[in-house]
Structures are given as C-alpha cells and as structure tokens.
N, C-alpha and C positions, 0 to 999 in steps of 0.2 A: 712685412710689418706695416701696420696701419699708419697712415700719415697723421701727425698731430695737428689740431686746429690752431687758428690764430690766437684764441684765448689761452690755450695751453702754452703756446710758445711765449706769449706775453708774460704769463705767470712764471715760466721757467727762467726768463730773463731777470726776474727779481732775485734769483738765487745765484750765488757765486759758484763757479765750477769747483766741484769736490770740496765745498765748504761744509764744515761741521759746526752747528750752532748750539748755543746754550738752550736750555728748555724754554726760557723766557723769550729769547730771540726767535726760536722756531715757532712758538705759538703766535707771536706777533706777525710772522710771515704767513702762516697758514690762513690767517684772517684775510690776507690780501691775495691769496692764490686760488680762490674759488673760480671754476671755469664753466659752471652750469647755470642755467636759468632758474632751476629749482634750488631749494635750500639743501646743499649737500651735507652728507655725514662727514665727520672728521674721524679718520682711522689712525690706529697706532699699530705698528708692526715691529716685533722684537725678535732678535736672534739670540738664543740662549746657549750657553756653554754646558749643555747637558748631554747625556747619552740616552736617547729615548728608548733604546732597546733594553735598558735596565728599569725594572718596575719601580725601584726606589728612587728614580730620578724623574719621575713624572711630575710636572708642575700643573696643578689644577686647584682652583679655588673660586669663590664667588666674592664679589665686592659691590656694595651699594655706592654708586657714584653720587656725590653731593648734589649735582644738578641734573641727574638723570641722563638719558641718552638722546632724548628728543624723539625717540621712536616709540610708536604705540605698540605694545606687546600684548598679544592675545594669549592668555593663560587658561589652561583647562586644569581641573582638579579631580583626581580619582579619590573619592571619599565615601565613607559609609553614608547611608541615606540620611541619618540624623545631622550630618554636617554639610549637606548640600546648600542649605540656606546661608550658612556661615561663609562658605567659599564664594558664593555668588555676591553676597553683600560686600566682600572684600574686593570684588572686581573680576572674578573668574568669568570668562565668557560661556563656559560650560562646566558643569560639575555633576558627578554621579558615580555610580559603580558599574553594575552589570550592563545597563543600557548604554552607557558611554563606551564601555569596552566593545560592545557589539557594533556600535556606530563606527568605531575605528576599524574593526575587523571588516566592515563593509566598504572601507576605502576612504572614509572621511578623515582629512588631515588639515583642516582649516584652523591651525593654531601655531604659535611660535614656541611655547614652552609648556611642559606638562609637570605638574607636581602631584604628590601622592601622600596619603596618610599611611603610616607603617602597616596598618592592618590590611591595606589593599595590595601589598606587594606580591602576595601569593597569586592573587587573581590576575595581576598584570603579566604573569608568565605566558598567558594566552596571546598577548600582543607584543611581547618583549622583542621579537625579531623585527616586527614592523616599526616599532619606535626606535629600536637600536640602530637600524639602517639610516635613520634620519637624525641620529644624535639627540633624540628626544626622550629616551628612557629615564624616568626619575631615578636619582641616585643620591644616597646620603652624602657622598663626598662633594656633590655640587650644591647641596643644601635644598634639593628639591623633594626630599622625603622627610616629612616632619609631622608631628602631631599638632603643631601650631600652624594649621593651614591658613587661617585668616592672615596671620603675620607674614608668612612666606609669599602668598599671592600679592599682598599689598606692596611688599618690598620689591618684587620683580616688576610690577607695573610702574612703580616710581623710578626705576632705573637700576635695579640690581643686575649685574651681569656676571657671566661665568667666563673664566679664561682657562684654556687647556692647551698644552703644547701639541703640535702636530708631529708627524713622523720625521720631519726635518728639523726639529727643535725650535720651531717658530711659534709665536703667539700672534693672533690677529683679532683685533677688537675695534668696536666703535666707541669713541669717548665723548660724543656730543654732536651737535649740529653747528654749522658755520654761524648761524644766526645767534648762537649763545653769546658770542663776543669773546674777546681776549681773556678776561678775568675768569669767567665760568669755565672756559675750556682749559685754562691753566690749572684751575683747582681740580677739575676732573682728571686731567692727565697726571698730576702729581699724586693724587689718590690711587690711581691705577698702578703707577710705577712702584709706589711704596708697597702695595699689595703683592706685586710680583716679587719684589725684594724679600718680603716677609715669607714668601712661599719657597724660598731657596732650599732644595733638598740637601740634607746633611752630607750626602755622598758626593756632592759636586766639589771638585777641586779646580783651582785656577779661576779664570774670569767667568763670572756667571752671566751677566748681561753683556753680550758682545756688541750688539748694535740696536739702536732705536730709530725708527723712521716714522714720521707722521705725514699725512696728506689728506686732502679732501677727495671726495668721490671724483674720479677722472682728473685729479690734479697732480702736480709733480711732487715727488717725495722730498721731504726735508729731513736731513740727518741730524740727530741730536748727539751732542758730546756725552759719552757715558762715564768718563773717568770721575767727574765731580759728583755725578748722581750716585 
C-alpha cells in the first residue's frame, strides 16, 4: 500500500476516528481537507441497498447541479444537418451526422458526453459498440436523446450530471470543486442526494441509502450520517 503524504495525514487528523458527521459538518470539513496544489474536485460516494442484478432496481437519472461541477465538459451532438448550427450555438464542440459518425469510427474520441436527436439513433448503431464500451452511448434514460438538442447541450455544459449504480450497488460522482466554498458545495450535495432519494426503485425494501462518503481528490473520506437524511 502506498504511503500517505504529510498533507494527507494532516487532513486525516482533522477527522475523529470512526466519526459520522451531519451533512453540514462534513461539508465544512471537506473545505479544510484538500491535499493538492491544484483545485481538487469534491466527490460523493454512496452505497445503496439495492440488488443490481434486478433490472427494476437500477438507479439511474440526471440532475442539473445548481452551481455546476466546475469541470469543463466537451459535448458532441449527433443531429440532422439542419440542426448542426443550433447544437454548436448551444456549446457543442462537434455536431453532425454521417461525417461525425465516420470520425468516431476512425478512432476519434476527444469528448466527454454525446447527445443525439431521436432521428439519429438508427445511424448510431454503426458505432454503438464503440460508444457503449466507454459509457458514452446516448440514451433516453440518461436524458441524452432528445429533440431539444440546444437545451440538452446547454444543461450538460452548465453542470448537468448523470448518476448510475455500478455492479456493487455504488454511486460515484463529482459535486463541485473545492474552490466553490462551503455554501455552494452544500447546495450541490443536497440537490444530488435528493435526486438519488427521488430515484428509489419501488422494489427496494429496507434501507435504501446505506452510506454516504465525501472527499476531495486524494483527500480522506468523510462519512455522513444517513439516518436524518
């Protein structure tokens, strides 16, 4: 196991052993536990009481964070030719149909999110495997397939994120940058947690949110009390 640096150890000392904090206390602490010279991201990790082997217990949705993520997101749009200008005006780094598909077939993957107009979905079958392996295939459930391309692109760039449970029933997302400060981080985190609560599958029995941990990039984990939440 890699040794922890002095800054990490100093940040860790701010936390009490096995202590669970309120959301407000946890956010106040995360502002003090940054260990990097750069502006680190603030991460939230949640363990859910779901059975991911059951299709009806998948937790997946999108949510616009009120203060964004602080991360620049490169969005491309698969659209009919008449909507290319609209998509680029909204902020898409690339937009198009056949030519864009051929570009990706050739190995180009310089983007973070892909959105598509419904009329383009049949054409995307040619690169579905390529996009799917990277988790980039547009999907109606994630809000990345829409006839309102300008709105979707704009929302993603401003800070709309997707959350989806992994095979171990966990969620992992960024909810801001350390430089946001306590209030903005708190607002983003509360918005995120509420969205997860609202996405609880009807088939889930017992405890839904089992644990919540927040941390900065390379910083120590801070455990949040889930009972009151």
